[in-house]
Structure formats: C-alpha cells, structure tokens
SELUMKE-208204 format. One record per residue (C-alpha): residue number from 1; residue in one letter; x, y, z. Coordinates in pm, whole numbers, always signed. Layout:
[NUM, 'a', [X, Y, Z]]
...
***
This chain:
[1, 'm', [+6426, +10115, +11752]]
[2, 's', [+6346, +10049, +12137]]
[3, 'd', [+6018, +9890, +12024]]
[4, 's', [+6183, +9730, +11697]]
[5, 'a', [+6464, +9578, +11825]]
[6, 's', [+6505, +9263, +12134]]
[7, 'g', [+6849, +9189, +12285]]
[8, 'h', [+6912, +8825, +12434]]
[9, 'a', [+7181, +8828, +12754]]
[10, 'e', [+7522, +9023, +12838]]
[11, 'p', [+7772, +8731, +12783]]
[12, 't', [+7959, +8902, +13096]]
[13, 'g', [+7923, +8672, +13360]]
[14, 'r', [+7697, +8448, +13225]]
[15, 'r', [+7828, +8059, +13159]]
[16, 'q', [+8052, +8153, +12782]]
[17, 'v', [+7910, +7910, +12542]]
[18, 'v', [+8163, +7760, +12238]]
[19, 'v', [+8087, +7532, +11943]]
[20, 't', [+8252, +7181, +11991]]
[21, 'g', [+8099, +7023, +11649]]
[22, 'i', [+7971, +7045, +11327]]
[23, 'g', [+7736, +6842, +11093]]
[24, 'l', [+7604, +6936, +10744]]
[25, 'v', [+7429, +6914, +10473]]
[26, 't', [+7472, +7130, +10186]]
[27, 'p', [+7422, +7082, +9744]]
[28, 'l', [+7727, +7072, +9726]]
[29, 'g', [+7776, +6669, +9960]]
[30, 'a', [+7679, +6570, +10307]]
[31, 'g', [+7957, +6618, +10524]]
[32, 'r', [+8150, +6907, +10712]]
[33, 'e', [+8485, +6851, +10546]]
[34, 'i', [+8262, +6811, +10192]]
[35, 's', [+8112, +7136, +10233]]
[36, 'w', [+8312, +7324, +10384]]
[37, 's', [+8589, +7241, +10152]]
[38, 'a', [+8386, +7310, +9791]]
[39, 'i', [+8267, +7611, +9929]]
[40, 'r', [+8629, +7723, +9961]]
[41, 'd', [+8735, +7613, +9673]]
[42, 'g', [+8437, +7851, +9495]]
[43, 'r', [+8301, +7571, +9373]]
[44, 's', [+7939, +7642, +9253]]
[45, 'a', [+7631, +7330, +9313]]
[46, 'v', [+7353, +7506, +9107]]
[47, 'd', [+7347, +7322, +8804]]
[48, 'w', [+6916, +7145, +8702]]
[49, 'f', [+6725, +7053, +8861]]
[50, 'e', [+6667, +6705, +8875]]
[51, 'a', [+6370, +6583, +9079]]
[52, 'd', [+6118, +6338, +9124]]
[53, 'd', [+5843, +6624, +9169]]
[54, 'c', [+5948, +6893, +9094]]
[55, 's', [+6077, +6902, +8706]]
[56, 'g', [+6158, +7199, +8548]]
[57, 's', [+6240, +7404, +8847]]
[58, 'r', [+6628, +7506, +8891]]
[59, 'p', [+6891, +7529, +9174]]
[60, 'r', [+6971, +7120, +9294]]
[61, 'r', [+6829, +6958, +9622]]
[62, 'f', [+7182, +6829, +9861]]
[63, 'r', [+7375, +6510, +9712]]
[64, 'w', [+7531, +6255, +9915]]
[65, 'a', [+7841, +6298, +9719]]
[66, 'g', [+7941, +5925, +9803]]
[67, 'a', [+7907, +5996, +10185]]
[68, 's', [+7753, +5693, +10293]]
[69, 'a', [+7373, +5790, +10442]]
[70, 'p', [+7220, +5535, +10656]]
[71, 'a', [+6990, +5400, +10470]]
[72, 'd', [+6615, +5439, +10711]]
[73, 'l', [+6713, +5805, +10674]]
[74, 'l', [+6739, +5820, +10344]]
[75, 'a', [+6376, +5620, +10323]]
[76, 's', [+6204, +5926, +10529]]
[77, 'a', [+5905, +6038, +10462]]
[78, 'e', [+6059, +6431, +10474]]
[79, 'p', [+6388, +6591, +10419]]
[80, 'v', [+6352, +6864, +10701]]
[81, 'v', [+6391, +6603, +10966]]
[82, 's', [+6650, +6351, +10771]]
[83, 'm', [+6863, +6687, +10620]]
[84, 'a', [+6827, +6728, +11054]]
[85, 'v', [+6907, +6421, +11163]]
[86, 'i', [+7219, +6305, +11019]]
[87, 'a', [+7370, +6652, +11081]]
[88, 'a', [+7287, +6590, +11436]]
[89, 'r', [+7448, +6348, +11440]]
[90, 'e', [+7859, +6456, +11284]]
[91, 'a', [+7817, +6721, +11456]]
[92, 'm', [+7812, +6498, +11788]]
[93, 'a', [+8043, +6336, +11652]]
[94, 'h', [+8261, +6622, +11616]]
[95, 'a', [+8266, +6696, +11860]]
[96, 'g', [+8309, +6383, +12077]]
[97, 'l', [+7976, +6332, +12247]]
[98, 't', [+7776, +6010, +12205]]
[99, 'd', [+7536, +6061, +12556]]
[100, 'v', [+7420, +6424, +12643]]
[101, 's', [+7060, +6348, +12794]]
[102, 'q', [+7021, +6483, +13090]]
[103, 'h', [+7171, +6833, +12964]]
[104, 'g', [+7140, +6870, +12632]]
[105, 'g', [+6856, +7074, +12502]]
[106, 'c', [+6770, +7090, +12143]]
[107, 'v', [+6702, +7465, +11885]]
[108, 'i', [+6592, +7281, +11510]]
[109, 'g', [+6408, +7542, +11332]]
[110, 't', [+6294, +7513, +10925]]
[111, 's', [+6142, +7809, +10809]]
[112, 'k', [+5791, +7592, +10749]]
[113, 'l', [+5627, +7261, +10749]]
[114, 'g', [+5748, +6977, +10606]]
[115, 'l', [+5633, +7075, +10270]]
[116, 'r', [+5708, +6651, +10094]]
[117, 's', [+5485, +6527, +10419]]
[118, 'f', [+5264, +6737, +10417]]
[119, 'a', [+5173, +6721, +10005]]
[120, 'r', [+5129, +6308, +10055]]
[121, 'a', [+4907, +6363, +10370]]
[122, 'v', [+4702, +6585, +10204]]
[123, 'g', [+4671, +6338, +9938]]
[124, 'q', [+4564, +6079, +10164]]
[125, 'v', [+4305, +6282, +10274]]
[126, 'f', [+4160, +6371, +10007]]
[127, 'n', [+4262, +6104, +9838]]
[128, 'l', [+4400, +6237, +9546]]
[129, 'p', [+4551, +6057, +9226]]
[130, 'g', [+4924, +5933, +9260]]
[131, 'q', [+4885, +5942, +9651]]
[132, 'p', [+4783, +5596, +9747]]
[133, 's', [+4571, +5612, +10111]]
[134, 't', [+4731, +5480, +10416]]
[135, 's', [+4498, +5656, +10682]]
[136, 'k', [+4218, +5575, +10804]]
[137, 'q', [+3910, +5745, +11087]]
[138, 'n', [+3799, +5649, +11359]]
[139, 'r', [+3497, +5623, +11527]]
[140, 'd', [+3513, +6020, +11618]]
[141, 'g', [+3630, +6073, +11281]]
[142, 'q', [+3928, +6203, +11291]]
[143, 'v', [+4141, +6033, +11043]]
[144, 'e', [+4532, +5836, +11170]]
[145, 'n', [+4791, +5655, +11073]]
[146, 'l', [+4894, +6068, +10861]]
[147, 'p', [+5250, +6101, +10768]]
[148, 'h', [+5347, +6326, +11112]]
[149, 'g', [+5712, +6513, +10838]]
[150, 'f', [+5537, +6797, +10779]]
[151, 'w', [+5489, +6941, +11161]]
[152, 'p', [+5686, +7232, +11173]]
[153, 'n', [+5879, +7093, +11482]]
[154, 'a', [+5943, +6691, +11343]]
[155, 'a', [+6284, +6753, +11324]]
[156, 't', [+6342, +6876, +11656]]
[157, 'r', [+6127, +6604, +11778]]
[158, 'a', [+6316, +6395, +11597]]
[159, 'v', [+6719, +6503, +11682]]
[160, 'a', [+6587, +6438, +12006]]
[161, 's', [+6452, +6091, +11998]]
[162, 'd', [+6801, +6020, +11794]]
[163, 'w', [+6975, +6141, +12117]]
[164, 'n', [+6713, +6106, +12446]]
[165, 'l', [+6767, +6442, +12498]]
[166, 'r', [+6549, +6517, +12848]]
[167, 'g', [+6600, +6917, +12761]]
[168, 'p', [+6455, +7178, +12592]]
[169, 'a', [+6324, +7032, +12225]]
[170, 'l', [+6241, +7413, +12065]]
[171, 'c', [+6142, +7511, +11667]]
[172, 'p', [+6196, +7909, +11618]]
[173, 'v', [+6048, +7984, +11316]]
[174, 'a', [+6217, +8325, +11147]]
[175, 'a', [+6163, +8285, +10780]]
[176, 'c', [+6534, +8345, +10641]]
[177, 'a', [+6688, +8403, +10960]]
[178, 't', [+6579, +8077, +11092]]
[179, 'g', [+6908, +7914, +11135]]
[180, 'l', [+7086, +8231, +11326]]
[181, 'v', [+6769, +8256, +11581]]
[182, 's', [+6846, +7850, +11618]]
[183, 'l', [+7171, +7981, +11690]]
[184, 'i', [+7097, +8290, +12011]]
[185, 'r', [+6851, +8028, +12126]]
[186, 'g', [+7030, +7766, +12139]]
[187, 'a', [+7304, +7975, +12329]]
[188, 'd', [+7030, +8148, +12566]]
[189, 'l', [+6983, +7847, +12738]]
[190, 'i', [+7346, +7761, +12763]]
[191, 'r', [+7393, +8078, +12956]]
[192, 's', [+7065, +8083, +13148]]
[193, 'g', [+7183, +7753, +13279]]
[194, 'e', [+6906, +7495, +13185]]
[195, 'c', [+7170, +7322, +12952]]
[196, 'd', [+7500, +7176, +12928]]
[197, 'v', [+7516, +7134, +12594]]
[198, 'v', [+7278, +7201, +12257]]
[199, 'l', [+7234, +7104, +11988]]
[200, 'a', [+7147, +7339, +11769]]
[201, 'g', [+7077, +7455, +11339]]
[202, 's', [+6819, +7418, +11160]]
[203, 's', [+6690, +7204, +10790]]
[204, 'd', [+6523, +7322, +10496]]
[205, 'a', [+6387, +7180, +10254]]
[206, 's', [+6209, +7367, +10040]]
[207, 'l', [+6224, +7287, +9654]]
[208, 'v', [+5907, +7203, +9531]]
[209, 'p', [+5657, +7375, +9256]]
[210, 'i', [+5485, +7609, +9537]]
[211, 'v', [+5775, +7780, +9681]]
[212, 'l', [+5933, +7812, +9349]]
[213, 'g', [+5668, +7934, +9191]]
[214, 's', [+5567, +8182, +9498]]
[215, 'f', [+5893, +8300, +9423]]
[216, 'q', [+5854, +8341, +9051]]
[217, 'r', [+5596, +8547, +9129]]
[218, 'l', [+5790, +8753, +9396]]
[219, 'g', [+6071, +8831, +9128]]
[220, 'v', [+6352, +8743, +9349]]
[221, 'l', [+6435, +8483, +9171]]
[222, 'a', [+6766, +8462, +8890]]
[223, 'r', [+6690, +8510, +8549]]
[224, 'e', [+6851, +8571, +8246]]
[225, 'f', [+7133, +8389, +8308]]
[226, 'e', [+7404, +8143, +8042]]
[227, 'h', [+7419, +7896, +8311]]
[228, 'p', [+7300, +7808, +8619]]
[229, 'a', [+7623, +7800, +8854]]
[230, 't', [+7693, +8193, +8695]]
[231, 'a', [+7307, +8231, +8857]]
[232, 'c', [+7329, +8402, +9172]]
[233, 'r', [+7574, +8634, +9210]]
[234, 'p', [+7548, +8867, +9582]]
[235, 'f', [+7705, +9179, +9510]]
[236, 'd', [+7758, +9216, +9099]]
[237, 'a', [+7588, +9508, +8879]]
[238, 'e', [+7421, +9246, +8678]]
[239, 'r', [+7206, +9057, +9007]]
[240, 's', [+6925, +8972, +8937]]
[241, 'g', [+6820, +8677, +9202]]
[242, 'f', [+6855, +8396, +9441]]
[243, 'v', [+6863, +7978, +9326]]
[244, 'i', [+6725, +7817, +9651]]
[245, 'g', [+6845, +7516, +9751]]
[246, 'e', [+6788, +7220, +10026]]
[247, 'g', [+7061, +7174, +10312]]
[248, 'a', [+7083, +7116, +10714]]
[249, 'a', [+7350, +7249, +10951]]
[250, 'v', [+7347, +7145, +11374]]
[251, 'l', [+7606, +7377, +11595]]
[252, 'v', [+7731, +7155, +11892]]
[253, 'l', [+7701, +7444, +12161]]
[254, 'e', [+7842, +7372, +12504]]
[255, 'd', [+7896, +7549, +12835]]
[256, 'r', [+8322, +7569, +12788]]
[257, 'e', [+8360, +7447, +13110]]
[258, 'h', [+8225, +7172, +13060]]
[259, 'a', [+8348, +7133, +12760]]
[260, 'v', [+8725, +7214, +12896]]
[261, 'a', [+8654, +6954, +13182]]
[262, 'r', [+8565, +6689, +12876]]
[263, 'g', [+8868, +6753, +12706]]
[264, 'a', [+8658, +6909, +12406]]
[265, 'n', [+8816, +7051, +12092]]
[266, 'i', [+8635, +7397, +12121]]
[267, 'l', [+8603, +7567, +11751]]
[268, 'a', [+8543, +7897, +11827]]
[269, 'e', [+8322, +8142, +12106]]
[270, 'f', [+7964, +8205, +12042]]
[271, 'v', [+8034, +8527, +12208]]
[272, 'a', [+7645, +8688, +12134]]
[273, 'g', [+7324, +8746, +11956]]
[274, 'g', [+7044, +8947, +11859]]
[275, 'l', [+6749, +8968, +11712]]
[276, 'a', [+6542, +9284, +11570]]
[277, 's', [+6285, +9316, +11370]]
[278, 'd', [+6244, +9563, +11007]]
[279, 'p', [+5890, +9625, +11015]]
[280, 's', [+5940, +9804, +10628]]
[281, 'g', [+5665, +9499, +10550]]
[282, 'l', [+5624, +9173, +10462]]
[283, 't', [+5906, +9126, +10164]]
[284, 'q', [+6020, +9525, +10161]]
[285, 'i', [+6356, +9624, +10385]]
[286, 'd', [+6439, +9929, +10489]]
[287, 'p', [+6670, +10036, +10237]]
[288, 'n', [+6934, +10223, +10466]]
[289, 'g', [+6923, +9906, +10624]]
[290, 't', [+6892, +10074, +10975]]
[291, 's', [+6749, +9815, +11196]]
[292, 'l', [+7048, +9590, +11094]]
[293, 'a', [+7311, +9855, +11187]]
[294, 'w', [+7119, +9891, +11490]]
[295, 'l', [+7153, +9564, +11612]]
[296, 'i', [+7499, +9499, +11478]]
[297, 'r', [+7608, +9810, +11711]]
[298, 'd', [+7381, +9691, +11973]]
[299, 'v', [+7528, +9331, +11985]]
[300, 'l', [+7908, +9485, +11937]]
[301, 'r', [+7882, +9681, +12245]]
[302, 'r', [+7660, +9425, +12491]]
[303, 'a', [+8024, +9179, +12377]]
[304, 'n', [+8234, +9432, +12518]]
[305, 'i', [+8440, +9421, +12115]]
[306, 's', [+8506, +9740, +11959]]
[307, 'l', [+8434, +9804, +11564]]
[308, 'd', [+8798, +9722, +11532]]
[309, 'e', [+8801, +9412, +11650]]
[310, 'i', [+8616, +9207, +11382]]
[311, 'd', [+8764, +9071, +11142]]
[312, 'a', [+8522, +8947, +10900]]
[313, 'i', [+8121, +8973, +10798]]
[314, 'n', [+7961, +8674, +10689]]
[315, 'l', [+7699, +8824, +10477]]
[316, 'h', [+7273, +8767, +10375]]
[317, 'g', [+7340, +8829, +10083]]
[318, 't', [+7116, +8730, +9875]]
[319, 'a', [+7205, +8887, +9532]]
[320, 't', [+6856, +9003, +9525]]
[321, 'r', [+6857, +9407, +9415]]
[322, 'a', [+6723, +9583, +9712]]
[323, 'n', [+6892, +9352, +10010]]
[324, 'd', [+7276, +9374, +9866]]
[325, 'i', [+7168, +9816, +9896]]
[326, 'a', [+7084, +9785, +10226]]
[327, 'e', [+7313, +9538, +10356]]
[328, 't', [+7626, +9768, +10232]]
[329, 'r', [+7457, +10023, +10355]]
[330, 'a', [+7412, +9849, +10706]]
[331, 'v', [+7752, +9799, +10703]]
[332, 'r', [+7904, +10089, +10670]]
[333, 's', [+7659, +10321, +10909]]
[334, 'a', [+7718, +10069, +11210]]
[335, 'f', [+8122, +10047, +11123]]
[336, 'g', [+8217, +10391, +10926]]
[337, 's', [+8508, +10418, +10764]]
[338, 'v', [+8668, +10085, +11000]]
[339, 'a', [+8408, +9914, +10687]]
[340, 'd', [+8640, +9963, +10447]]
[341, 'c', [+8946, +9692, +10637]]
[342, 'l', [+8643, +9415, +10659]]
[343, 'a', [+8612, +9098, +10452]]
[344, 'c', [+8309, +9021, +10346]]
[345, 's', [+8141, +8714, +10138]]
[346, 's', [+7859, +8495, +10052]]
[347, 'q', [+7753, +8150, +9991]]
[348, 'k', [+7436, +8195, +9861]]
[349, 'g', [+7631, +8174, +9508]]
[350, 'a', [+7814, +7842, +9522]]
[351, 'i', [+7452, +7710, +9755]]
[352, 'g', [+7134, +7878, +9710]]
[353, 'h', [+6944, +8038, +9900]]
[354, 'l', [+6877, +7770, +10210]]
[355, 'l', [+6579, +7990, +10370]]
[356, 'g', [+6534, +7897, +10670]]
[357, 'a', [+6838, +7641, +10716]]
[358, 'a', [+7089, +7987, +10502]]
[359, 'g', [+7115, +8089, +10859]]
[360, 's', [+7314, +7846, +11032]]
[361, 'v', [+7465, +7660, +10707]]
[362, 'e', [+7672, +8022, +10673]]
[363, 's', [+7711, +8017, +11027]]
[364, 'a', [+7951, +7709, +11032]]
[365, 'f', [+8144, +7853, +10757]]
[366, 'a', [+8238, +8193, +10934]]
[367, 'v', [+8320, +7876, +11267]]
[368, 'l', [+8509, +7724, +10963]]
[369, 'a', [+8655, +8049, +10862]]
[370, 'l', [+8774, +8049, +11243]]
[371, 'r', [+8885, +7716, +11238]]
[372, 'd', [+9076, +7722, +10929]]
[373, 'q', [+9161, +8118, +10913]]
[374, 'v', [+9062, +8193, +10571]]
[375, 'v', [+8728, +8371, +10450]]
[376, 'p', [+8529, +8211, +10208]]
[377, 'p', [+8495, +8368, +9884]]
[378, 't', [+8166, +8537, +9691]]
[379, 'i', [+8187, +8356, +9319]]
[380, 'n', [+8001, +8500, +9108]]
[381, 'l', [+8119, +8867, +9127]]
[382, 'r', [+8248, +8995, +8783]]
[383, 't', [+8132, +9336, +8726]]
[384, 'p', [+8125, +9548, +9104]]
[385, 'd', [+7831, +9773, +9179]]
[386, 'p', [+7907, +10151, +9264]]
[387, 'q', [+7652, +10078, +9539]]
[388, 'c', [+7795, +9769, +9672]]
[389, 'd', [+8127, +9894, +9823]]
[390, 'l', [+8331, +9636, +10089]]
[391, 'd', [+8554, +9429, +10048]]
[392, 'y', [+8305, +9072, +9935]]
[393, 'v', [+8625, +8926, +9861]]
[394, 'p', [+8526, +8852, +9497]]
[395, 'n', [+8617, +8440, +9363]]
[396, 'e', [+8860, +8342, +9525]]
[397, 's', [+8897, +8251, +9916]]
[398, 'r', [+9144, +8456, +10169]]
[399, 'p', [+9403, +8317, +10402]]
[400, 'm', [+9427, +8582, +10667]]
[401, 'r', [+9393, +8616, +11018]]
[402, 'l', [+9066, +8606, +11161]]
[403, 'r', [+9007, +8664, +11510]]
[404, 't', [+8558, +8736, +11508]]
[405, 'v', [+8387, +8687, +11332]]
[406, 'l', [+8001, +8856, +11304]]
[407, 'k', [+7728, +8687, +11059]]
[408, 'l', [+7442, +8883, +10938]]
[409, 's', [+7070, +8698, +10924]]
[410, 'l', [+6827, +8909, +10755]]
[411, 'g', [+6376, +8746, +10699]]
[412, 'f', [+6089, +8838, +10523]]
[413, 'g', [+5852, +9002, +10768]]
[414, 'g', [+6104, +9127, +10920]]
[415, 'h', [+6361, +8942, +11113]]
[416, 'v', [+6669, +9097, +11134]]
[417, 'a', [+6973, +8858, +11318]]
[418, 'v', [+7295, +8913, +11405]]
[419, 'g', [+7623, +8650, +11601]]
[420, 'l', [+7917, +8692, +11682]]
[421, 'f', [+8163, +8383, +11697]]
[422, 'r', [+8575, +8440, +11827]]
[423, 'a', [+8879, +8211, +11822]]
[424, 'l', [+8943, +8069, +12146]]
***
C-alpha cells in the first residue's frame, strides 16, 4: 500500500491548524447559515432545471435565496470564479479578518476548467453563432481579449487578487476529491510555516450539456424517480445514481496561536488529513474500499486518535451502486466493531453531487456539525440495503455529543482523501 498512498505531515509537534471562518454557496442558497439550516432540516434543493444553456437537464444551479449578491460578481462571466469569491468573502467576514495580505495564501481547487467561459472562448475564436466576438488577433497571430475564466486557476487568482494575498496561490485538481484535497494542502501550508492564514476550498459549475451527457453515458446519474427531490438516494436499496449540482465552499484555516492572539472564534481544529490512490481504474472502484480503509487507519494513527474517539463520519455517499457498498466496506474494515457506534451521513441527496466542490462543502458541514452538536441526515433513505449496514442517520438530523468527525472523499481516477476535524 505504500506505493499507492501518500500521507501528510504529522500534527504532533507542528503548528495546529484551526477553522475560523466558513463561506458557502450551494443549491440551497448563497450563504453559510441558509445552506446549513436547510441541510439540518432535511430539505432538498434538487428540482427540474431552469437554465439558459442547459434546457432539459436536471438538478438546480445554486440560488441566491434572498442573499444580496454583489452586482460585479453576478455579472461575472464564469460562475466557478464568482461563487469562489463570494464564498471567500463570507468566510473572511465570519473569521473577523480584513487583511491577511502579508501572511496569507489561498488554495482554491476545481475539478475542471470554467466550462462556460471555455465555450465562449471557443465561440469567439471560431466565430460560432450566438457568440459575438470581442477577440482579435495581434500581429503575431495570437488571439487577444478572450475570457480568462476558463483557466483552472481562475478562481484561485480571483480570490488572491480580491484579498491582495502575497502567499502561495494554488489550484489542486483531483476530480470529486478536489475540495478535501484543497483543505489538506492549505493545512500543509500552515503547518510548514509558509502561511499563518489560508483561504482553502473549491468551486465547481458543471451543469452544462457535455458534462451531463458524459455522466449519463457512464450510467451514474439518477433515473426512474417520481420527483427530482427524491432522485438521489444514498445507501438506499433502490438508489440509481446521483444528480449534479453547483456550488463552492471556502474555509479560513489559521495557525492556532495566530487565531488565539487575535481573539478569533475557533470553530474546530483540522487535526490531520491524508491522500491515497485506488488503482482500480479511471471510473472503477475497489469493491472492498482497500485504499480508503488503509488511509482512514493511517490518518488516525498519525493524529494519535483511537477508533472509539471518532463520533461521526461525513461520507462521500454518491448513491451509485458500487460506491456506496465499497465505502461502507471500507468503514467496516477500518473500524471493525466500532463501526456500529458511528453516526454516518451523506448530503448528496439534498444538494446533489457538487463534483469538485463536494469535498469542501461537505467538510464545511462537518465543521458546522461540530459547532452545533448535531449530525445532518441522509435524506431519501427509505429502504435499507443489506449491503449498506451502517447507521446513516436517515432523513432526520440527530443532536448528539460530537468531539471528532471524519470526512471521506473519493474521485474518478482513483483519488482518495480523508480529513479529521475535532471540536476544541
């Protein structure tokens, strides 16, 4: 397993990393408390899609839900960028920070380039119908004035510019594990002493025909459902796949001493994180979850956390047949009999699969669960699957004492990530 797994820095003897701010844009609305309240209440944002460029496709793009979004960002050419910037602004306000330019960095990932900006750029270059060209060629034949939002690092660049950051500005790309990978990389920057504060998270806007068509051909999208709100059914015996959503999350990660010195409200500690790979194939997954089970044990070992200290797990939970079984088996393999005591849940039934943004949004929910001492539910779980036999907190949130929450993320291409959050 050592050839397929890569651990991260030991927390012992290193700087402690804490979460001091959260910003969210989800299909439930633009705003941390709007989204979290709906998740806690078991509401679903999945509906028939109303869109300009995706008529006939399914799940809903994020809604502003009464939030006052800045006009400059609503007019942005690329939602991957605008959602990341708005989430970062909310996170910074939540953390009570106004200037981290000299000691701050950002790690904002996405699973792909900005697809709407890319479509516009292609249309302008080739003068396609419906795409008025604002580009021109210079004397060297190079095209100028193209939209810049399609670069994968566009959101990172925008957040760094918005806050005048002088530290590292990174953009991990790790498919559906991107969000959690970004948080792990951001924590590394603090533990290494490169930054005191890091804006870490991810953004994704994939409700476009080419992505929807590709996932449909892969057979991973939900089908044969009576109502969109019940389409995605993680761990249910009648599950048939996920729906795609859009969104972003940014967490303010901070050196604990730095946070304490300025009197910050600490939401949780990001104790440890780690990465591994599943070599089963581009879209296949090891049915036993071997890599994930190994990584869970390794992260707990490096964090010096025992199995019975984990109270809850925020699962990847895509509602695909193979993934839900493999993830369940991985948890059972890693925890043994302790698995029966864990409160586990997935939020994809409520907001869809946010792809590159899934890991960061769901990590934000894990931190908010610690803050409010409540485990959010797995909605649409009506018919138990004998092969999925954990406690998935079905349909209603559960108040309980939470000390430590584990977050799991998986991605096409074999990306595996685990993060560990603890209440302080």
